[in-house]
C-alpha positions as CSV (number, residue, x, y, z in Angstrom):
1,M,-6.7,18.9,-16.8
2,K,-9.8,16.9,-17.6
3,N,-13.0,17.0,-15.5
4,L,-11.9,14.4,-13.0
5,R,-13.1,13.4,-9.6
6,W,-10.3,13.9,-7.1
7,Y,-9.9,12.0,-3.9
8,D,-8.0,13.5,-1.0
9,G,-5.7,11.5,1.2
10,G,-2.9,11.6,3.8
11,K,-2.5,13.7,6.9
12,N,-4.5,17.0,6.4
13,N,-5.3,15.9,2.8
14,W,-1.8,16.6,1.6
15,F,-2.3,14.8,-1.7
16,S,-5.1,14.0,-4.1
17,V,-5.5,11.2,-6.6
18,A,-7.8,10.6,-9.6
19,K,-8.1,8.3,-12.5
20,D,-9.9,7.7,-15.7
21,K,-9.9,4.9,-18.3
22,E,-6.5,5.9,-19.6
23,Q,-4.5,7.5,-16.8
24,F,-3.9,7.6,-13.0
25,Y,-3.2,11.0,-11.6
26,F,-1.4,12.2,-8.4
27,K,-1.0,15.8,-7.2
28,A,0.6,17.2,-4.0
29,N,-1.4,19.8,-2.2
30,A,1.3,20.5,0.4
31,T,5.0,20.0,0.9
32,A,7.0,18.5,3.8
33,T,7.3,20.5,6.9
34,V,10.9,19.2,7.6
35,Y,13.6,17.7,5.5
36,N,14.5,14.8,7.8
37,T,16.9,12.5,5.9
38,D,16.9,9.9,8.7
39,F,14.3,7.5,7.3
40,Q,14.1,5.4,10.5
41,D,13.5,8.5,12.6
42,M,10.8,9.7,10.2
43,A,9.1,6.3,10.3
44,D,8.9,6.5,14.1
45,A,7.3,9.9,13.9
46,T,4.8,8.7,11.3
47,A,3.8,5.7,13.4
48,K,3.2,8.0,16.4
49,L,1.2,10.4,14.3
50,I,-1.0,7.6,12.8
51,Y,-1.7,6.3,16.3
52,K,-2.6,9.8,17.5
53,D,-5.0,10.3,14.6
54,W,-6.5,6.8,14.4
55,G,-5.8,5.1,17.7
56,H,-9.3,5.7,19.1
57,K,-10.2,2.4,17.6
58,P,-8.1,-0.8,17.4
59,I,-5.5,-0.6,14.6
60,Y,-5.3,-3.7,12.5
61,L,-2.1,-4.0,10.4
62,A,-2.5,-6.0,7.2
63,L,0.6,-8.3,7.5
64,S,1.1,-9.8,4.1
65,G,4.6,-11.3,4.7
66,G,6.2,-8.7,2.4
67,V,8.9,-6.3,3.5
68,D,6.7,-3.2,3.6
69,S,4.1,-4.5,6.1
70,E,6.9,-6.2,8.1
71,F,8.7,-2.9,8.4
72,C,5.5,-1.2,9.6
73,A,5.0,-3.9,12.2
74,T,8.5,-3.5,13.4
75,V,8.1,0.3,13.7
76,L,4.8,0.0,15.6
77,K,6.3,-2.5,18.0
78,R,9.4,-0.5,18.8
79,N,7.3,2.6,19.5
80,N,5.0,0.6,21.9
81,I,2.0,1.3,19.7
82,P,-0.8,-1.2,20.2
83,F,-1.9,-3.0,17.0
84,I,-3.3,-6.3,15.9
85,P,-1.5,-8.1,13.0
86,L,-4.1,-9.3,10.5
87,I,-3.1,-12.2,8.2
88,L,-5.1,-13.6,5.3
89,K,-4.6,-17.1,4.1
90,L,-6.1,-17.1,0.6
91,W,-6.4,-20.7,-0.6
92,S,-2.8,-21.9,-1.2
93,V,-1.6,-19.1,-3.4
94,N,0.1,-16.8,-0.9
95,Q,1.5,-19.5,1.4
96,Y,5.1,-18.6,0.8
97,E,4.8,-15.0,2.0
98,M,2.5,-16.0,4.8
99,W,5.4,-17.9,6.4
100,F,7.2,-14.6,6.9
101,A,4.1,-12.9,8.4
102,E,3.6,-15.7,10.9
103,Y,7.2,-16.0,11.7
104,W,7.4,-12.3,12.5
105,C,4.5,-12.7,14.9
106,Y,6.1,-15.7,16.5
107,K,9.5,-14.2,17.1
108,N,8.0,-11.0,18.5
109,N,5.5,-12.9,20.7
110,I,2.5,-11.2,19.2
111,T,-0.7,-13.2,18.4
112,P,-2.2,-12.3,15.0
113,V,-5.8,-12.5,13.8
114,V,-5.8,-15.1,11.0
115,Y,-8.5,-15.6,8.4
116,E,-8.4,-18.6,6.0
117,Y,-10.3,-18.9,2.8
118,N,-10.6,-21.8,0.4
119,E,-10.4,-21.6,-3.4
120,K,-14.1,-20.9,-3.9
121,E,-14.2,-18.3,-1.1
122,T,-11.1,-16.6,-2.5
123,L,-12.6,-16.4,-6.0
124,D,-15.9,-15.2,-4.6
125,I,-14.1,-12.3,-2.8
126,R,-12.4,-11.4,-6.0
127,K,-15.6,-11.4,-8.1
128,K,-17.5,-9.3,-5.6
129,Y,-14.9,-6.5,-5.3
130,A,-13.9,-6.5,-8.9
131,R,-17.3,-5.0,-9.7
132,E,-16.4,-2.0,-7.5
133,V,-13.0,-1.3,-9.1
134,M,-13.0,1.5,-11.7
135,H,-11.1,1.6,-14.9
136,T,-8.6,-1.2,-14.5
137,S,-8.4,-4.9,-15.5
138,T,-5.9,-5.5,-12.7
139,F,-7.4,-6.9,-9.5
140,S,-4.5,-6.5,-7.0
141,N,-6.6,-3.9,-5.0
142,V,-9.6,-6.1,-4.4
143,I,-8.1,-7.7,-1.3
144,T,-7.4,-4.3,0.2
145,L,-11.1,-3.4,-0.3
146,F,-12.1,-6.7,1.3
147,L,-9.7,-5.9,4.3
148,C,-11.2,-2.4,4.6
149,D,-14.7,-3.8,5.1
150,L,-13.5,-6.7,7.2
151,V,-11.7,-4.4,9.7
152,G,-14.6,-2.0,9.6
153,D,-16.9,-4.8,10.7
154,L,-14.5,-5.4,13.6
155,N,-14.9,-1.7,14.5
156,G,-11.2,-1.0,13.8
157,H,-9.0,0.9,11.4
158,L,-6.9,-0.8,8.7
159,L,-3.3,0.2,8.3
160,S,-1.3,-1.1,5.4
161,G,2.2,-1.0,4.1
162,F,1.1,0.7,1.0
163,G,1.9,4.2,-0.3
164,D,5.6,3.8,-1.2
165,I,6.4,5.7,-4.3
166,N,7.4,3.1,-6.8
167,Y,10.5,3.0,-8.9
168,V,11.4,1.4,-12.3
169,L,15.2,0.9,-12.6
170,E,15.1,0.5,-16.4
171,R,13.4,3.9,-16.8
172,N,15.1,5.6,-13.8
173,E,11.7,7.0,-12.9
174,F,9.4,7.0,-9.9
175,Y,5.6,6.5,-10.3
176,C,2.3,6.2,-8.4
177,D,-0.5,3.8,-9.3
178,D,-4.0,3.1,-7.9
179,V,-2.9,-0.1,-6.0
180,D,-1.5,2.2,-3.3
181,F,-4.5,4.4,-3.0
182,V,-7.5,2.0,-2.6
183,V,-8.5,3.6,0.7
184,E,-8.6,7.1,-0.7
185,M,-10.7,6.2,-3.8
186,Y,-13.1,3.6,-2.3
187,R,-13.2,3.9,1.5
188,Q,-12.2,7.5,2.0
189,N,-11.9,8.7,5.7
190,Q,-12.7,5.2,7.0
191,H,-9.1,4.2,7.4
192,P,-5.7,5.9,7.3
193,S,-3.7,6.3,4.1
194,G,-0.8,3.9,3.5
195,F,2.0,4.2,6.0
196,F,4.6,5.4,3.4
197,I,2.4,8.2,2.0
198,Y,0.8,9.3,5.2
199,T,2.7,12.6,5.2
200,P,4.9,14.3,2.6
201,D,7.7,14.2,5.2
202,I,8.0,10.4,5.2
203,A,7.5,10.2,1.4
204,L,10.4,12.7,1.0
205,S,12.6,10.9,3.5
206,Y,11.9,7.6,1.6
207,I,12.9,9.1,-1.7
208,H,16.0,10.9,-0.3
209,Q,17.7,7.8,0.8
210,F,16.7,5.8,-2.3
211,D,19.7,4.5,-4.4
212,T,18.6,4.7,-8.0
213,L,21.3,2.3,-9.1
214,L,19.5,-0.5,-7.3
215,S,16.0,-2.0,-7.9
216,E,13.1,-1.1,-5.6
217,Q,13.3,-4.4,-3.7
218,Y,17.0,-4.2,-3.1
219,N,16.5,-0.6,-1.7
220,K,13.8,-1.8,0.6
221,I,15.9,-4.7,2.0
222,N,18.7,-2.2,2.6
223,F,16.9,0.5,4.5
224,Y,14.1,-1.5,6.1
225,G,16.5,-4.0,7.5
226,C,14.3,-7.0,6.5
227,D,15.4,-10.3,5.1
228,P,15.0,-11.0,1.3
229,R,11.9,-13.0,0.4
230,P,10.0,-14.1,-2.7
231,K,7.9,-11.4,-4.4
232,I,4.6,-13.2,-4.8
233,N,1.6,-11.5,-6.4
234,Y,-0.8,-14.0,-5.0
235,L,-3.9,-12.6,-6.7
236,E,-2.3,-13.0,-10.2
237,S,-1.7,-16.7,-9.5
238,M,-5.4,-17.2,-9.7
239,D,-5.6,-15.8,-13.2
240,T,-5.3,-19.2,-14.8
241,T,-8.5,-20.5,-13.4
242,P,-11.2,-20.9,-16.1
243,D,-13.8,-18.9,-14.0
244,F,-11.5,-16.0,-13.7
245,I,-10.2,-16.0,-17.3
246,K,-13.8,-15.4,-18.5
247,I,-14.2,-12.4,-16.1
248,H,-10.8,-11.0,-16.8
249,N,-11.0,-11.1,-20.6
250,A,-14.4,-9.5,-20.6
251,R,-13.4,-6.8,-18.3
252,Q,-10.1,-6.1,-20.1
253,R,-11.9,-5.5,-23.3
254,A,-14.2,-3.0,-21.6
255,V,-11.7,-1.2,-19.4
256,P,-8.0,-1.6,-20.3
257,N,-5.3,-0.8,-17.8
258,H,-4.6,2.8,-17.2
259,E,-1.1,4.4,-17.3
260,P,0.5,5.2,-13.9
261,H,1.4,8.7,-12.9
262,W,5.1,9.1,-13.7
263,H,6.9,11.6,-11.4
264,G,10.2,11.4,-13.3
265,E,13.7,11.0,-11.8
266,K,14.7,11.4,-8.1
267,S,15.5,15.1,-8.3
268,K,12.1,16.0,-9.6
269,I,10.1,14.2,-6.9
270,I,12.4,15.7,-4.2
271,Q,11.7,19.1,-5.7
272,L,7.9,18.3,-5.5
273,L,8.0,17.3,-1.9
274,K,10.7,19.3,-0.1
275,P,9.8,22.2,2.2
276,N,9.4,25.6,0.5
277,I,12.2,27.1,2.7
278,F,14.8,25.2,0.7
């Protein structure tokens, strides 16, 4: 493989990621220790493990209003793990998903920390962190970088609902991309890896119960037990502003989007992650 800089992540550095201008890369350095097909049980074990490893400082959960972070919040709460929901209100562009985040806090009687930013402040955040992102013209990860630094200033650790191994129904293939590995590549060892990639065990359990005849979002609704909601990419809704178009076009000419790491069909990724005893 090319001369790449690899970034380790997960419990005991069980995986590594890298990227260049053309490609994102993922490799597994270890396999699961157990083959637990009960996803909810494995989620409970992962939450407890994250708290054991990172609970010496306050844990802030980035609660976006999406199903991934809501599931993480539910798992933390049912295991009596102390955490602080962190909600960002970015201008008016993510207001629909924010309703779900605030409603979850309301119905569970948990007070979140809420930060609000107007249009100029939101665009300023994006400009600042876009300079740090390597080899991509997609800016979905800048808010994660911003949250890492915000929570670091609060003397806490950021936990996110990232790390799920993505699936494209039309290709019948799973893949990883850099959006789920911002912590590893830019703030390594400062915050835990995404919940769904923290150990090979939860990654394997997630893939095992995945129904490849359904889309990724339908799968998550089924086995998270969350209600359906709009899939809003709130950062992309800013892409029509004249200020951003200039930045985006210039950057896209210089650094086109890279290709994700394709794992292949379900059986291949199970073979990659399952314990060696099988």
